[in-house]
C-alpha positions as CSV (number, residue, x, y, z in Angstrom):
1,M,150.4,83.9,39.4
2,A,148.7,85.5,36.5
3,D,148.4,89.3,36.4
4,S,144.9,90.1,37.5
5,A,144.8,92.8,34.7
6,E,145.3,90.2,32.0
7,P,142.1,89.3,30.2
8,I,140.9,85.7,30.6
9,D,139.7,84.0,27.4
10,R,136.2,82.7,28.3
11,R,134.1,80.6,26.0
12,T,131.0,78.3,26.3
13,L,130.6,75.4,24.0
14,A,127.6,73.1,23.6
15,T,129.0,69.5,23.6
16,P,126.8,66.5,23.0
17,G,127.5,63.6,25.3
18,L,127.8,65.5,28.6
19,E,125.4,64.8,31.4
20,A,126.0,68.2,33.1
21,P,128.2,71.3,32.6
22,V,131.9,71.0,33.0
23,E,134.5,73.8,33.5
24,I,138.0,73.6,32.1
25,V,140.3,76.2,33.6
26,V,143.6,76.4,31.7
27,D,146.3,78.1,33.7
28,R,149.0,80.4,32.4
29,W,151.3,77.4,31.7
30,G,148.8,75.4,29.7
31,I,147.8,73.0,32.4
32,P,144.1,72.2,32.3
33,H,142.1,71.9,35.6
34,I,138.8,70.1,34.8
35,Y,135.9,70.4,37.2
36,A,132.8,68.2,36.7
37,G,129.8,67.3,38.7
38,N,130.3,63.5,38.2
39,T,133.2,61.1,37.4
40,R,131.8,60.1,34.0
41,D,131.8,63.8,32.9
42,V,135.3,64.5,34.2
43,F,136.7,61.7,32.0
44,F,134.6,62.7,29.1
45,A,136.0,66.2,29.4
46,Q,139.5,64.8,29.8
47,G,139.2,63.1,26.5
48,W,137.6,66.1,24.8
49,N,140.3,68.4,26.2
50,A,143.2,66.1,25.2
51,A,141.9,66.1,21.7
52,R,141.5,69.9,21.8
53,D,145.2,70.3,22.6
54,R,146.7,67.3,20.8
55,L,144.3,65.7,18.3
56,W,147.0,64.9,15.7
57,Q,149.2,63.2,18.2
58,M,146.3,61.2,19.7
59,D,145.1,60.2,16.2
60,L,148.5,59.1,15.1
61,W,149.0,57.1,18.3
62,R,145.9,55.2,17.6
63,K,146.5,54.6,13.9
64,R,150.1,53.5,14.5
65,G,149.1,51.2,17.4
66,L,146.2,49.5,15.6
67,G,148.2,49.1,12.3
68,L,146.2,51.7,10.3
69,L,149.0,53.8,8.8
70,A,149.0,52.5,5.3
71,E,145.3,53.4,4.9
72,N,146.2,57.0,5.7
73,F,149.8,57.4,4.4
74,G,150.2,54.9,1.7
75,P,152.0,51.6,0.8
76,D,155.3,52.5,2.5
77,Y,153.6,51.9,5.8
78,A,152.1,48.5,5.1
79,A,155.0,46.5,6.5
80,Q,154.8,48.5,9.7
81,D,151.0,47.9,9.9
82,R,151.5,44.2,9.6
83,A,154.2,44.1,12.2
84,T,152.2,46.2,14.6
85,R,149.2,43.9,14.3
86,L,151.3,41.0,15.6
87,F,151.4,42.7,19.0
88,L,147.8,43.7,19.4
89,Y,146.0,42.1,22.4
90,R,143.9,39.3,20.9
91,G,142.5,37.7,24.1
92,D,139.3,37.8,25.9
93,M,138.2,41.5,26.4
94,A,136.2,40.7,29.6
95,A,139.3,39.3,31.2
96,E,141.3,42.3,29.9
97,W,139.0,44.9,31.5
98,A,138.7,42.9,34.7
99,V,142.4,43.2,35.5
100,Y,142.3,47.0,35.6
101,G,139.4,47.0,38.0
102,P,135.8,48.1,37.9
103,N,136.6,51.7,37.0
104,A,138.6,50.9,33.9
105,R,135.9,50.3,31.3
106,P,133.5,53.2,32.3
107,W,136.4,55.6,32.5
108,S,137.7,54.5,29.1
109,E,134.2,54.7,27.5
110,A,133.7,58.2,28.9
111,F,137.2,59.2,27.7
112,A,136.7,57.8,24.2
113,A,133.3,59.5,24.0
114,G,135.0,62.8,24.8
115,V,137.6,62.3,22.2
116,N,134.9,61.4,19.6
117,A,132.8,64.5,20.6
118,Y,135.8,66.7,19.7
119,V,136.5,64.8,16.5
120,E,132.9,65.3,15.4
121,Q,133.2,69.0,16.1
122,V,136.3,69.1,13.9
123,R,134.5,67.1,11.2
124,A,131.6,69.5,11.4
125,G,133.9,72.6,11.1
126,A,133.0,73.7,14.6
127,A,136.6,73.2,15.8
128,P,139.8,73.7,13.8
129,L,141.4,70.9,11.9
130,P,145.0,70.6,13.1
131,V,147.5,71.6,10.4
132,E,149.2,68.2,10.3
133,F,146.0,66.7,8.8
134,T,146.1,69.2,6.1
135,L,149.8,68.6,5.4
136,T,149.1,64.8,5.1
137,D,145.6,65.1,3.5
138,T,144.2,62.8,6.2
139,R,141.4,63.2,8.8
140,P,141.0,62.2,12.4
141,E,139.0,59.0,13.2
142,L,136.6,58.0,15.9
143,W,137.8,55.9,18.9
144,D,136.4,52.8,20.5
145,A,137.2,52.3,24.2
146,S,138.9,49.0,23.4
147,D,141.5,50.9,21.3
148,I,142.9,52.3,24.6
149,V,143.8,48.8,26.0
150,R,144.3,46.6,22.9
151,I,147.4,48.5,21.7
152,R,150.6,47.0,23.2
153,S,153.4,48.1,21.0
154,H,153.7,51.6,22.5
155,G,154.9,50.1,25.8
156,I,158.3,49.1,27.2
157,S,159.2,45.4,27.2
158,N,162.8,44.6,28.3
159,N,165.4,42.4,26.9
160,A,164.3,41.1,23.5
161,E,167.0,43.2,21.7
162,S,169.6,42.2,24.2
163,E,168.9,38.5,23.8
164,V,169.5,38.7,20.1
165,L,172.6,40.8,20.4
166,R,174.1,38.4,23.0
167,L,173.5,35.5,20.6
168,R,175.0,37.3,17.7
169,V,178.1,38.4,19.7
170,A,178.5,34.9,21.0
171,S,178.3,33.5,17.5
172,A,180.7,36.0,16.1
173,G,183.3,36.2,18.8
174,G,182.4,34.1,21.9
175,L,180.2,34.9,24.8
176,A,183.0,36.5,26.8
177,A,183.1,39.4,24.3
178,D,179.6,40.4,25.4
179,V,181.0,41.9,28.6
180,V,181.6,45.3,27.0
181,R,178.1,45.4,25.5
182,R,176.0,44.7,28.7
183,K,176.9,44.5,32.4
184,L,174.9,41.9,34.3
185,D,173.7,42.6,37.9
186,P,174.4,40.7,40.0
187,E,177.4,39.0,38.5
188,H,176.2,36.0,36.5
189,E,177.6,33.4,34.2
190,V,175.4,33.2,31.1
191,V,174.7,29.6,30.0
192,A,172.9,28.8,26.7
193,P,169.9,26.6,27.3
194,D,170.3,23.0,26.3
195,G,169.3,22.6,22.7
196,L,169.8,26.2,21.6
197,D,172.3,26.6,18.8
198,I,173.7,30.2,19.2
199,A,174.2,30.4,15.4
200,D,170.6,29.5,14.8
201,V,169.2,33.0,15.3
202,P,169.3,35.2,12.2
203,A,170.4,38.9,12.4
204,D,167.0,40.2,11.3
205,V,164.9,38.1,13.6
206,L,163.6,41.2,15.4
207,A,162.8,43.2,12.2
208,D,159.1,43.1,12.8
209,Y,159.4,43.8,16.5
210,T,161.6,46.9,16.0
211,L,159.3,48.1,13.2
212,A,156.2,47.7,15.4
213,T,157.8,49.5,18.4
214,K,159.7,52.3,16.8
215,E,158.6,55.9,17.3
216,M,156.6,57.3,14.4
217,A,158.7,58.9,11.7
218,F,157.8,60.1,8.2
219,V,160.2,60.3,5.2
220,T,160.6,63.6,3.5
221,P,158.7,63.5,0.2
222,G,161.0,62.4,-2.6
223,A,163.8,61.3,-0.2
224,S,165.0,57.8,0.3
225,P,164.2,56.1,3.7
226,P,167.0,56.3,6.2
227,P,169.1,53.2,6.6
228,D,168.1,50.8,9.4
229,R,169.6,51.7,12.7
230,P,172.0,49.1,14.2
231,L,170.3,46.9,16.7
232,A,172.8,47.7,19.4
233,E,171.9,51.4,19.1
234,I,168.2,50.6,19.4
235,A,168.9,48.5,22.4
236,E,170.9,51.3,24.1
237,E,168.1,53.8,23.5
238,A,165.6,51.4,24.9
239,A,167.7,50.8,28.0
240,A,167.9,54.6,28.6
241,Q,164.2,54.8,29.1
242,G,164.6,54.8,32.9
243,S,163.7,57.5,35.4
244,N,164.5,58.8,38.9
245,N,162.1,59.0,41.9
246,W,162.4,59.4,45.6
247,V,160.2,60.0,48.6
248,I,161.3,61.7,51.9
249,A,159.8,61.2,55.3
250,P,158.6,64.3,57.3
251,S,161.6,63.8,59.7
252,R,164.0,64.8,56.9
253,T,162.1,67.6,55.2
254,A,162.1,71.3,56.1
255,T,158.3,71.4,56.0
256,G,157.7,68.5,58.3
257,R,155.6,66.9,55.6
258,A,156.5,64.0,53.3
259,M,157.9,64.9,49.8
260,L,157.8,63.0,46.5
261,A,159.9,63.7,43.4
262,S,159.6,62.1,40.0
263,D,161.2,62.6,36.6
264,P,160.3,59.7,34.3
265,H,162.7,59.3,31.4
266,R,161.3,58.5,28.0
267,V,162.1,59.2,24.3
268,Y,161.7,62.9,23.6
269,L,158.8,63.7,21.3
270,A,157.2,66.8,20.0
271,P,154.6,67.2,21.5
272,S,155.7,65.5,24.7
273,I,154.9,61.9,25.4
274,R,153.1,62.9,28.6
275,Y,150.4,65.5,29.4
276,I,149.7,67.2,32.8
277,V,146.1,67.4,33.9
278,H,144.0,68.0,37.0
279,L,140.7,66.2,37.3
280,D,138.1,67.2,39.9
281,S,134.8,65.6,40.6
282,P,132.9,64.7,43.8
283,E,134.2,61.1,43.6
284,L,137.7,61.6,42.2
285,K,140.3,64.4,42.6
286,V,143.7,63.7,41.1
287,M,146.4,65.7,39.4
288,G,149.6,64.7,37.6
289,A,151.1,63.5,34.3
290,G,149.8,60.7,32.3
291,E,149.8,59.1,28.9
292,L,147.8,61.3,26.5
293,H,145.6,58.4,25.4
294,L,144.7,57.1,28.9
295,P,142.0,58.4,31.3
296,G,143.4,59.7,34.6
297,V,147.1,60.1,35.4
298,T,150.1,57.8,36.1
299,I,152.3,60.0,38.2
300,G,151.0,62.6,40.6
301,H,148.7,62.7,43.6
302,N,145.1,62.6,44.8
303,E,143.8,64.2,48.0
304,R,145.7,61.8,50.3
305,I,148.6,60.1,48.5
306,A,151.3,60.9,46.0
307,F,152.8,58.3,43.6
308,A,155.5,58.0,41.0
309,I,157.3,55.4,38.9
310,T,160.6,54.4,37.5
311,V,161.4,51.4,35.3
312,F,162.2,48.2,37.3
313,M,164.3,46.4,34.8
314,A,162.5,43.0,35.0
315,D,162.8,40.8,31.9
316,Q,159.3,40.5,30.4
317,A,160.3,39.0,27.0
318,D,161.9,35.9,25.6
319,I,162.8,34.7,22.1
320,Y,161.7,31.2,21.4
321,V,163.3,29.0,18.7
322,Y,161.3,26.2,17.1
323,E,162.1,23.2,15.0
324,L,159.7,23.1,12.0
325,N,158.1,19.8,10.9
326,P,160.0,18.7,7.7
327,A,156.8,17.1,6.5
328,N,154.6,20.1,7.3
329,P,156.2,23.6,7.7
330,R,153.0,24.9,9.3
331,Q,153.8,22.9,12.4
332,Y,156.5,23.2,15.1
333,R,157.9,20.8,17.6
334,Y,156.4,20.9,21.1
335,G,157.0,18.2,23.6
336,D,156.9,14.8,21.9
337,G,154.9,15.9,18.9
338,W,154.1,18.6,16.5
339,E,151.8,21.6,17.1
340,D,150.0,23.7,14.5
341,F,150.8,27.4,14.2
342,R,147.8,29.6,14.5
343,F,147.4,31.7,11.4
344,V,145.3,34.8,11.1
345,T,144.6,36.6,7.9
346,E,143.9,40.3,8.0
347,T,143.2,43.0,5.5
348,L,145.3,46.1,5.3
349,A,143.7,49.1,3.6
350,V,146.3,50.9,1.6
351,R,146.0,54.4,0.3
352,G,146.1,54.6,-3.5
353,E,146.1,50.8,-3.8
354,A,143.8,47.8,-3.5
355,P,143.6,46.3,0.0
356,R,146.2,43.7,0.9
357,E,145.7,40.5,2.7
358,V,148.5,39.6,5.2
359,E,149.0,36.5,7.2
360,L,150.1,36.6,10.8
361,A,151.4,33.5,12.6
362,F,151.3,32.7,16.3
363,T,152.6,29.9,18.5
364,R,151.4,29.1,22.0
365,H,154.0,31.6,23.2
366,G,153.2,34.5,21.0
367,P,153.6,36.1,17.6
368,V,156.0,34.6,15.1
369,L,158.8,37.0,14.2
370,K,160.3,35.0,11.4
371,M,159.8,31.8,9.5
372,A,163.0,30.3,8.2
373,P,162.0,27.1,6.3
374,D,165.4,26.8,4.7
375,I,166.9,25.9,8.0
376,Q,163.6,24.4,9.4
377,R,163.3,27.0,12.1
378,A,160.8,29.6,13.3
379,Y,161.1,32.3,15.9
380,A,158.5,33.8,18.2
381,L,158.5,36.3,20.9
382,R,156.8,35.7,24.2
383,T,156.1,38.9,26.1
384,V,153.6,39.7,28.9
385,W,151.7,41.7,26.2
386,T,149.7,38.6,25.4
387,E,148.4,38.5,28.9
388,P,145.2,40.3,30.0
389,G,145.9,43.5,31.8
390,T,149.2,44.6,30.2
391,S,148.2,47.7,28.3
392,A,151.1,50.0,29.2
393,Y,150.4,52.1,32.3
394,F,146.7,51.5,32.4
395,G,147.0,49.7,35.7
396,A,147.0,53.3,37.1
397,A,143.2,53.0,36.9
398,R,143.3,51.1,40.2
399,Y,145.6,53.1,42.4
400,Q,144.4,56.7,41.6
401,T,141.6,56.2,44.1
402,A,143.8,54.7,46.8
403,G,144.0,56.5,50.1
404,D,146.6,54.6,52.1
405,W,149.6,52.2,51.7
406,E,147.5,49.0,51.9
407,T,145.0,49.9,49.2
408,F,147.9,51.3,47.1
409,K,149.8,48.0,47.4
410,E,146.6,45.9,46.7
411,A,146.1,48.0,43.5
412,L,149.6,47.3,42.4
413,S,149.2,43.6,42.8
414,H,147.3,43.8,39.5
415,W,149.8,46.0,37.6
416,G,150.9,44.3,34.4
417,A,153.2,46.5,32.3
418,A,155.6,48.1,32.1
419,P,157.6,46.9,35.1
420,M,157.9,49.7,37.6
421,N,159.4,50.9,40.9
422,F,156.6,52.7,42.6
423,V,157.3,55.2,45.4
424,Y,154.5,56.4,47.7
425,A,153.9,59.2,50.2
426,D,150.8,60.2,52.1
427,V,149.4,63.1,54.1
428,D,150.0,61.2,57.3
429,G,153.8,61.2,56.6
430,N,154.2,57.6,55.5
431,I,156.5,56.7,52.6
432,G,157.2,53.5,50.7
433,W,158.6,51.7,47.7
434,I,157.3,48.6,45.9
435,P,158.1,47.1,42.5
436,A,155.2,45.9,40.4
437,A,154.5,44.1,37.1
438,F,153.8,40.7,35.7
439,M,157.4,39.4,36.1
440,P,157.9,35.9,34.7
441,R,159.6,33.3,36.9
442,R,162.2,31.3,35.1
443,R,163.1,28.3,37.2
444,N,165.5,26.5,34.8
445,W,167.1,29.2,32.7
446,D,168.1,32.8,33.0
447,G,166.3,34.3,30.0
448,L,169.4,36.0,28.6
449,M,169.8,34.1,25.3
450,G,166.3,32.9,24.3
451,A,165.4,29.3,24.5
452,P,164.0,26.3,22.5
453,G,160.3,26.6,22.2
454,D,159.7,22.8,22.6
455,G,158.3,23.1,26.1
456,R,161.4,22.6,28.2
457,Y,161.7,26.3,29.0
458,E,158.4,27.7,30.2
459,W,157.6,30.6,32.4
460,D,156.5,29.4,35.8
461,G,153.7,32.0,36.3
462,F,154.5,35.5,37.6
463,A,156.2,36.6,40.8
464,T,153.7,37.6,43.5
465,Q,153.9,40.7,45.5
466,D,155.0,38.7,48.5
467,E,158.0,37.3,46.6
468,L,159.3,40.7,45.9
469,P,161.1,43.2,48.1
470,S,159.5,46.4,49.3
471,L,160.0,49.1,51.9
472,Y,157.6,51.0,54.2
473,N,158.8,53.9,56.4
474,P,162.5,52.9,56.2
475,E,164.6,54.0,59.1
476,R,166.9,56.3,57.1
477,G,163.8,58.4,56.2
478,W,163.9,58.3,52.5
479,V,163.9,55.8,49.6
480,G,164.6,56.3,45.9
481,T,165.1,54.4,42.7
482,A,166.9,55.0,39.4
483,N,166.6,51.8,37.5
484,E,169.6,50.3,39.4
485,M,169.6,46.7,40.6
486,N,167.7,47.1,43.8
487,I,166.8,43.5,44.7
488,P,168.9,42.8,47.8
489,L,171.5,40.1,47.0
490,D,170.2,37.9,49.8
491,H,166.6,38.2,48.8
492,P,164.8,35.1,47.6
493,A,163.6,36.9,44.5
494,Q,167.2,36.6,43.1
495,A,166.5,32.9,42.5
496,L,163.6,33.7,40.1
497,N,165.7,35.1,37.3
498,L,163.5,38.2,37.0
499,G,166.2,40.1,35.2
500,F,169.9,40.9,35.0
501,E,170.2,44.0,32.9
502,W,169.9,47.1,35.1
503,A,171.1,50.6,34.8
504,D,174.5,51.9,36.0
505,P,174.0,52.8,39.7
506,A,175.6,56.2,39.1
507,R,172.3,58.2,39.2
508,M,171.1,56.4,42.3
509,N,174.5,56.8,44.0
510,R,174.3,60.6,43.4
511,I,170.8,60.8,44.7
512,A,171.8,58.9,47.8
513,E,174.9,61.1,48.3
514,V,172.8,64.3,48.2
515,L,169.8,63.1,50.2
516,S,171.9,61.4,52.9
517,A,173.7,64.7,53.5
518,N,170.6,66.8,54.0
519,D,168.1,66.2,56.9
520,R,166.0,69.4,56.0
521,V,165.2,68.9,52.4
522,T,163.2,71.6,50.7
523,I,161.0,71.5,47.6
524,D,163.7,73.5,45.8
525,D,166.4,71.0,47.0
526,S,164.6,68.2,45.3
527,A,164.1,70.3,42.2
528,R,167.9,71.0,42.1
529,L,168.6,67.4,42.6
530,Q,166.4,66.5,39.6
531,T,168.6,68.9,37.5
532,D,171.9,67.8,39.1
533,V,174.6,67.2,36.4
534,V,177.4,65.6,38.5
535,N,178.4,62.4,36.6
536,L,179.7,59.8,39.1
537,A,180.0,57.2,36.2
538,A,182.3,59.5,34.3
539,L,184.4,60.1,37.5
540,R,184.7,56.3,37.8
541,A,185.8,56.0,34.2
542,I,188.5,58.6,34.7
543,T,190.1,56.5,37.4
544,L,191.2,54.2,34.6
545,L,193.6,56.9,33.5
546,R,195.5,57.2,36.7
547,G,199.1,56.5,36.0
548,V,198.6,56.3,32.3
549,T,201.3,58.1,30.3
550,S,201.6,59.1,26.7
551,D,204.1,60.8,24.3
552,D,201.2,62.8,22.9
553,P,201.0,66.2,24.5
554,Q,197.3,66.6,23.8
555,V,196.5,63.2,25.4
556,R,198.6,64.2,28.4
557,R,196.7,67.5,28.7
558,A,193.4,65.8,28.4
559,I,194.3,63.3,31.2
560,D,195.4,66.2,33.4
561,L,192.1,68.1,32.8
562,L,190.1,65.0,33.6
563,G,192.1,64.2,36.7
564,G,191.2,67.6,38.2
565,W,187.6,67.6,37.2
566,D,184.7,67.6,39.7
567,G,182.3,65.6,37.4
568,A,179.8,68.5,36.8
569,E,178.7,68.3,33.2
570,T,177.8,71.9,32.8
571,L,177.4,73.7,29.5
572,E,180.8,75.4,29.8
573,S,182.7,72.2,30.8
574,L,185.7,71.2,28.7
575,P,186.3,68.0,30.7
576,A,182.6,67.0,30.1
577,A,183.0,67.3,26.4
578,I,186.2,65.2,26.4
579,V,184.9,62.4,28.7
580,E,181.5,62.1,27.0
581,V,182.9,61.7,23.5
582,W,185.6,59.3,24.8
583,I,183.5,56.9,26.9
584,T,180.3,57.1,24.7
585,K,181.9,56.6,21.3
586,H,185.5,55.4,21.5
587,L,186.3,53.4,24.6
588,A,184.1,50.4,24.1
589,P,184.9,49.9,20.3
590,A,188.6,50.1,21.0
591,T,188.3,47.6,23.8
592,A,186.1,45.2,21.8
593,R,188.6,45.2,18.9
594,R,191.3,44.1,21.3
595,I,189.4,41.3,23.1
596,T,187.3,39.8,20.3
597,T,186.8,39.4,16.6
598,E,186.1,42.3,14.2
599,A,182.7,40.8,13.4
600,A,181.8,40.7,17.1
601,A,183.1,44.3,17.7
602,K,181.0,45.5,14.8
603,I,177.8,44.0,16.4
604,I,178.7,45.6,19.8
605,G,179.1,49.0,18.2
606,Y,179.5,51.8,20.7
607,G,179.0,49.4,23.5
608,N,177.8,50.4,27.0
609,Q,179.8,52.7,29.3
610,Y,178.8,50.8,32.5
611,A,179.8,47.5,30.9
612,V,183.1,48.5,29.4
613,V,184.4,50.5,32.5
614,T,183.4,47.7,34.8
615,Y,185.3,45.2,32.6
616,L,188.5,47.3,32.3
617,Q,188.5,47.7,36.1
618,S,187.8,44.0,36.8
619,R,190.2,41.1,37.5
620,G,188.6,39.3,34.6
621,C,190.0,41.7,32.0
622,V,192.2,39.7,29.6
623,L,194.3,42.7,28.8
624,D,197.6,43.2,30.7
625,A,198.5,46.6,32.0
626,A,200.3,47.7,28.9
627,E,197.6,46.5,26.6
628,R,194.9,48.2,28.7
629,D,196.9,51.5,28.7
630,A,197.3,51.3,25.0
631,V,193.5,50.9,24.5
632,L,192.9,53.9,26.8
633,V,195.4,56.2,25.1
634,A,194.3,55.2,21.6
635,S,190.6,55.6,22.3
636,L,191.2,59.0,24.1
637,R,193.3,60.1,21.1
638,S,190.5,59.1,18.8
639,A,188.0,61.1,20.9
640,L,190.2,64.2,20.8
641,D,190.4,63.9,17.0
642,E,186.6,63.9,16.8
643,L,186.3,66.9,19.1
644,A,188.8,68.8,17.0
645,E,186.8,68.0,13.9
646,R,183.6,69.1,15.5
647,L,184.7,72.1,17.7
648,G,187.9,73.2,16.2
649,P,191.6,72.6,17.0
650,D,191.8,74.8,20.1
651,M,191.1,72.3,23.0
652,G,190.7,75.2,25.4
653,A,187.6,76.4,23.5
654,W,185.7,73.2,23.7
655,K,182.5,73.2,25.7
656,W,180.0,70.4,26.4
657,G,177.1,72.8,25.6
658,D,178.5,73.3,22.1
659,L,178.0,69.6,21.4
660,H,175.0,68.5,23.5
661,H,171.7,70.0,22.6
662,A,167.9,69.4,22.5
663,R,166.0,69.8,19.3
664,F,162.5,68.5,19.1
665,V,161.1,67.9,15.5
666,P,157.4,66.8,15.2
667,P,157.0,63.9,12.7
668,A,154.9,65.9,10.3
669,A,157.4,68.7,10.0
670,V,158.9,66.9,7.0
671,F,155.8,67.8,5.0
672,A,155.9,71.5,5.9
673,D,157.3,74.4,4.0
674,A,160.3,76.3,5.4
675,A,158.3,78.8,7.3
676,L,155.9,76.3,8.9
677,R,158.8,73.9,9.6
678,Q,160.6,76.6,11.5
679,K,157.4,77.2,13.5
680,L,157.0,73.5,14.3
681,I,160.5,72.8,15.5
682,H,161.7,73.5,19.0
683,G,165.4,74.3,19.6
684,P,168.2,73.6,19.3
685,A,169.1,74.5,22.9
686,P,172.3,73.6,24.7
687,I,171.6,71.1,27.5
688,P,173.9,70.0,30.4
689,G,174.2,66.5,31.8
690,S,174.1,63.1,30.1
691,A,172.6,59.7,30.4
692,Y,174.5,59.1,33.7
693,T,173.5,62.3,35.5
694,V,170.4,62.7,37.6
695,C,169.4,65.3,35.1
696,A,169.2,62.6,32.5
697,A,170.0,63.7,29.0
698,T,170.8,60.7,26.8
699,Y,171.9,61.7,23.3
700,G,172.4,60.1,19.9
701,P,176.1,59.3,19.2
702,E,176.1,60.7,15.8
703,D,175.0,64.3,16.5
704,F,174.8,64.5,20.3
705,A,171.2,65.6,20.1
706,M,169.1,64.5,23.1
707,T,167.0,61.4,22.5
708,T,165.8,60.5,26.0
709,G,165.3,62.3,29.3
710,A,162.8,63.5,31.8
711,S,159.4,63.5,30.1
712,I,158.1,65.6,33.0
713,R,159.7,66.7,36.3
714,M,157.5,66.9,39.4
715,V,158.1,67.6,43.1
716,C,155.1,67.2,45.4
717,D,154.8,68.8,48.9
718,V,152.5,66.1,50.2
719,G,149.4,67.6,51.8
720,A,150.3,71.2,51.0
721,W,149.7,70.5,47.3
722,D,149.8,74.1,46.0
723,N,153.5,74.2,46.9
724,S,154.3,71.5,44.4
725,L,156.3,72.1,41.2
726,V,156.2,70.6,37.7
727,I,157.5,71.0,34.2
728,N,156.7,69.5,30.8
729,T,158.4,70.1,27.5
730,P,158.2,71.6,24.9
731,G,154.6,72.6,25.9
732,Q,151.3,71.3,26.8
733,S,149.7,71.9,23.5
734,G,150.4,70.3,20.1
735,D,148.9,73.2,18.2
736,P,151.6,75.5,16.8
737,D,149.3,78.4,17.0
738,S,148.7,77.9,20.7
739,P,150.7,80.0,23.2
740,H,151.3,76.7,25.0
741,Y,153.0,75.0,22.0
742,G,156.5,75.7,23.1
743,D,156.3,78.0,26.1
744,L,157.7,75.4,28.6
745,F,160.8,74.5,26.4
746,P,163.0,77.4,27.5
747,L,162.1,76.9,31.2
748,W,162.8,73.1,30.9
749,A,166.1,73.7,29.1
750,K,167.2,75.9,32.0
751,G,166.1,73.5,34.7
752,E,163.2,75.6,35.8
753,Y,159.6,74.7,36.9
754,V,156.1,76.1,37.1
755,P,153.6,75.7,39.9
756,M,151.5,72.6,40.1
757,L,148.4,74.2,41.4
758,W,145.7,72.3,43.3
759,S,143.3,74.5,45.2
760,R,140.5,76.1,43.3
761,A,141.5,79.5,44.6
762,A,145.1,79.1,43.3
763,V,143.9,77.8,40.0
764,D,141.5,80.6,39.4
765,A,144.1,83.2,40.3
766,A,146.4,81.7,37.5
767,A,143.7,81.2,34.9
768,S,144.4,82.2,31.3
769,Q,141.4,80.5,29.7
770,V,138.1,79.1,31.0
771,I,136.1,76.7,28.7
772,R,132.6,75.9,29.8
773,L,131.2,72.8,28.2
774,T,127.4,72.4,28.4
775,P,125.3,69.3,27.4
776,A,123.7,69.5,24.0
777,G,121.8,67.0,21.8
778,A,122.0,63.3,22.1
779,A,124.8,61.4,23.9
780,A,127.8,60.8,21.6
């Protein structure tokens, strides 16, 4: 708790738009606790406070999502704006709001009004303009409540990249080669839909999609844009956006209360993609982490229940291939005739230039990704994003007020996107798991290679809650998820072709191993498990080396070191350095070159660890024992050469922490001078673990810098809420002059937590700042 001798920064601000006074108590870790006399004001204050802490990030989120970048940053961003606008929600707004429930629109209107109130204060000089606006010579803009829900391209939609890669690999080297790029669960024979020519899909068909969905990045003034990233690398990074969660029944905890743990994995940004907040009004009391641009929270608890998410790897996207009408290229074949494309012309404002008009095309399935009149083909993407109610994570508006399992389940029956595993715990000691999303049923194809868009391959609605598995108070006393395939093999949902591309079960297996061995789990035990760095997937890969011999003494030494390793990927670990470089960068390419063509191997790139290790251990592997051993030795030798180049020739001095690190660079840092740039950047800091440890720490293969991991970590003592723990990174604030800009980064890097305070007494005891907002003037 805060030292009672420390002065508390107290200020009172007149804020037009409020109905009554609001108090924001910011604790010593930068977490705001917002107290209001009514629900409308608590969401107004949430929007105002989010803008106070992170206005640049919020403004950039909106501009990127609505396709307004070129207006602010110039012509280099016009193509991205056009691409982004393809994926805006363009349906009926009444239907859109209705899916999220009766609270959604008033909450959003209050939140947007709060954001705008702060923006107006900045414009009037009553609040500071964040430095990024000065660096880019731009200004924040006002929000409309509809902005919150119309933007789709910030969400997660599985499988589009993988469909295209599978088609390209099949065209270049045969479908069998795809086994080292992606493991299918359960085992499944991919069959191309009738009428789909696998060579028909061009390599750049997803150019607009990847442009619209990529994280914001600026180019250093005067520098050339970086080359386009390989699609396989983009797909692997997207697949790494998973998470862990678990709930434990009172019978297996030391407290005799239920416990919930959550550490959702997303791309690392500076500031963080998520923000921790506590909202308190007479009608709503909730605390947790949420998306900065949304009212309320996604992960956390209210007075009675706790809730958390991980990605449920349902396939919510399909590439459709159309035949163009030779007599009229503005039509595509559907059924027995020709159907018109729907064309929309939009105007892009472009800084320093005249406005541009761009044409967007749509089919009945969704936005057109590419027209190829030279081969009389067009390509569109169908995703759930075109459906009402699929603004990413906004379905949380329904369940934050739930008080028991049945109302929680009912709320999730409306959840659209992204597809999630929800875990639940309540103050009465009940726990549960249920997946939720709009999950397309595919009755006559598997969704793994795209399909002709002529009407033969249509979604058969969405799976209902009754068609999906779930658990409530399971006998073993706990349930967890980690993006693994968790639809029981004998469950009828397997027949719906909901998805085949799941995460390696290594994280879930480690969670199960630890939780099953402990029937008195403490809060600290769950925190330690969230930061556990034992890599069961790596240990599985090492079994490939049993009995393998080599004339190379360094290879023999490496095999001996790996054979005696316990799998803990600590900072000091030599085996972790060897195994990570080997299986991440060298094993799959070496295998692909042996089993397929050079062209296919190039498309596969670094491959996927789960896929390649499974293949090499399977009876279906086409390599005989000698060929397989040759691949293992050659790839391990190549990994050792890379390590020597990076860390020096002395193998005994290699450490995983000398390679693997976290360094968070805000997008606008490219515009800063050296002194400000140093102030803006967080790290580098050495980080243990990897993509396959519970302490998820996915890294880029070129520099081993973390790209994806726990956006927040949270452990809830259900009912005794003040005992709960949480951590964000690098800090709650986006203001480099704030003490909360990077104060959580060193704690997070060491696997530490801060209190997640709930009671007013505990909050007041830890207060570092108190902001009192009072009504003033006309409503904003």
